[in-house]
N, C-alpha and C positions, 0 to 999 in steps of 0.2 A: 185257686189260681194265684200264682206268685205276683209280686210287685212288677217284675219285668214283663211277665205275660200280660198283665193289665195295661202297662204302658205301651206295649207293642200293639195291643188291640186298639188303644186310643189313637196311636199313630195311623194304623190302617183305616180307622174310621174317617179321620180328617183327610187322609191322602186319597180316599175314594171320591172326594169332592173337589179338593184343590190338587189338580193333576200336575205331576212333574216338578213338584217343589218340596222334595223330601227334606232338604237342609233347612228350608224356611220353617217347616213344621217342627223339625227337631229343635230349633232355637226357641220357638214359642213354648214348646213343652219344657225346655230347660228353665225358662222363666217361671212357668207354672209350678214346677217342682221346687224352685228356689224362692218362692213367694215374692216374685218380682212382677213388675208391670212392663208392658211392651208397647212401643210406638211403631206402627206399621206405616212407613212413609214411601209413597210411590204415586205414579200417575193414576188417574181414574181408570177403572175397568180391568185391573190385573188380579183381582180376587181378595183385596184386603178385608172387605166386609164378610165375604163368604168364609174366609179363614176364621174370623172371630165367631161367626154364628156356628160353624162346625165344631169348634172347641166347646162352645157353650152347650150345644145339643148332645155332645158326647159325655157330659158329666151331669148326673142327676142332681141338680141344685138350681136355685133361683137364678134367673138371667134377666138382665135389663139391657135394652139398646137405647142409647141417647143420641139423637140427631142434633149435633151442635150447629146453631145458627147465630147470626149476628145479634138477634134480639133476645137470645136466651139469657135469663137472669140466674144468679147463683142459687136462689131459692127454688128454681125449676129443677135443679139437680139435687140439692141437699135436702129439701123439704121446707115446710113452713108451719108456723104456729097459727092455728085457727081458733077463734073465740067460739066457745060452745055456750050459748045462752042457757041451756038446760042446767049445766053444772056451774055456770058463771065463772069459767076459767078457760085458759088457753090450752089447746091440745095440739101436740106436735104430729103433723102428718108427714111421714117419711117420703123422701123423693126417690127417684130411680137409682141413686147411688147405693141404696140399701138392698143390694143383691150380692150374690157370690161372684158371678162373672159379669163384668160390665163391658159392653161394646160402646165406646165413645167415638161415634162416627164423625169424621172431619173436624177434629178438635181445633185445628187452626183456622176454622171459619167463624169461631165465636170470639168475643172480645177478651182481652187479657184479664179483665176483672172476673169473668166467668171461668176462664181457664184456671186462674189461681184459686178458685173456690174448691178445687179438688186436691190442693196441695196437702192439707192435713189428712184427708182420706187416703191418699197414696202413701204418705210417709208413716202415719201412725195407725192406719186401719180404724179410724174413728172420725166422727163428725161432732163438732161443738157448735151449738147454736142456742141463742137465748140463755146462755149460762149453763146449759146442760150438755153433757158429753154422751154420745151414743156409739157403742162399738159396731164395727162392721166385720162380717164373717165370723170365724174362718169357714172355708177358704175365702179369700178376697183378691181379685185380680182385675185390673183395668187393661183392656186391649183397646188402644186408641189408634185411629187412622188419621192420616193427614196427607193432603196433596202438597207437592213441592211449593216452596215459598213464592216462586215467580208466578204462580197461578193467580188469576184475578180474584180478589175478595178473600185473601188469606192474611193472617196475622202471625208474626213471629211468636213462637213459644219462648218465654223468658228462660234464662239459663237455670234458674232455680227449679223450674218445672221440668226441663229436659233432664236435669240431674236425678229426678225421681223415677225416670224410666230405666229399668235394668238393661233393656236392650232396645236398640233401634234397628229395625229390619226392613230391607227393601226386597220386594217379591220379584220384580223384574218381569219381562215378557216371557211367555213360554216359547220353547223351540217349535219348529214347524210341525213336527209329527204330533207333539202334545196338543198344539192348537187345533190340528185336524181332528183329534179325538174329542176335544171340547166342542167343536162344531157338530160332530156327529152325535154325541151323547147328551150334551147340555147338562152336565152333572149338577150344576147349581139349581136347575129346575126339577130334574128327575130324581136326584138322590138326596139332596140336603134335607128335605122334610121327612125323609124316611130313616134318617140316622137314629139309632137307638143308643141310649147311654151305656157306656161300658164300665163306669164306676160311679159310686156315690160320693157325696161330699165328705163323709167320714173316711172313706177309703183314700180319697185324695189327701186329706189332712194327715192320715197315718203315713202315707208315702212321703209327704213333705217333712214330717218329723224324722223319718229315716234318712232323708237327704241331708239334714243338718249334721248327722253323725258321720258323714263321709270324711275320711281322713285326708288332711292336707299336710304334706311334709314341709319341714322348715325351708328346704330348698325351693319349693314352689312358692312359699310366701316371699322369700327373697326375690324370686323372679318377678312377682307382681309388684313388689316395692321398687325394683329397678325400673320397671316400665313406667310406674307413676313418677318416679324421680326424673326420668329422662324427659317426660312431657313438661315437667315444671322447669327444667333447665333450658329447654329449647328456646332459642331466640326467635323462632318463627311463630311461636304461640304466645298469645296474651293471657290465655287461661288454660292451665294444666289440669291433670286429673285430680279430682278431689278425693279425700279419704272415703267418702261415700262411694265413689267410683271404684276405688281399690277393693272395698268390701264387696261391692256388687260383682266384681270379676271373680273373686274367690267363691262367692255363693253360687254364681252361674256355673263355675267349673265343677262344683259339687253336683249341681243339677245334671250336667252332661255325663259325669261319672255314673250317677244313679241311672240315667237313661240307658247307658251302655252296660249296666249290670255289674259295675265295679264298686268296691268299697273304698277306693282311694282315687285321688286326682293325679293325673299325669300332665307333664308340661304341654303336650299337644292340646289338652282341654283348654288351657289358658290361652295358648296362641291362636287356636281356632276361634274362640269367642271374643278375644280382645277387641277386634275392630267394631263388632256390634255393641259391645258393652261400653267402650271408651270413646269412640270417635265423636259421638254427638255431645259429649261433655266438654269438648275442647273448643277453643276459639283461636283461629289464626289471625295474624295481623291483617291479612287480606280480607277477612270476613267483614271487618268494619266498613270497608269501602265497597266490596263487591256484593255482599248479601248472600254469598254462596258458601255452603259448608264443604264443598269439594276439596278446597285447599287444606282444611284441617284433616280430612280423611287421608289425603296423600301424605301429609307430614307425619301423621301417626303411623301409617304403614311403613314409612321409612324408619321411624323410631323403633318399631317392633322388629324390623329386620336387623337393627344394630345391637339390640340387647341380647346378650348370650343366653341361650336356652340351657337350663340345667340338665345334666346327664344322669 
């Protein structure tokens, strides 16, 4: 089976559970191929957790689900050193972060201290505790879900943590016909536990290695740089796109090319993914007073429309 056949089987697996959301699934798979992390932000009940579980069940590798709560401590995620009287020394007991696919459910319901405990893991694929560094993966991916900020009992994710997520994706409500099918078949109950893995961890790592080799033309790089520069020049934004954001846009575009079976990136890859990769990294002047990210998204969409697309 070729890489593209395996990826199509993975897409079908997840789509059998999360109905009518092909583009959402494609974007999550893009992040998976590009070794990125995903923030699924939406109202409760639209399938965020189901999507994370379906991805994890479709890959034959260790999976952890972390339910983030206000009383959760960093050590509950990373692990803790426990004194062993028999050996008269401390032994490190790994936490749930030591898996290949992590579902961090309702990440913005835990405190900023616990949220930031995952920063090193997300950026470096490693955990440092008690002076020792422990590698994570490969593969290693965090799928985090969060409810909108205006919901009761939620905390803002700090900008430096948002910047670690390659994509922020909103699932949205299903259309009427899809919701009718959900009511009739209840795929989360009848199909999710029956999903079989379609690839191993080693196969995924091999495909990720191939993704890194996808060619990006100089004109595409210039296009990404123009988008980044436009956000930094905008008078409506107090925080523009970081170099990490520009790099994430290039990496994600490679992932989309790989998913489509191409050996090169095209401008449409960048334009299609740019809102999901970039908007959550920006901050509008209105955000300081309103607490809503909608303004930053609208500003970025306008910027994207004004930057010339390479031919």
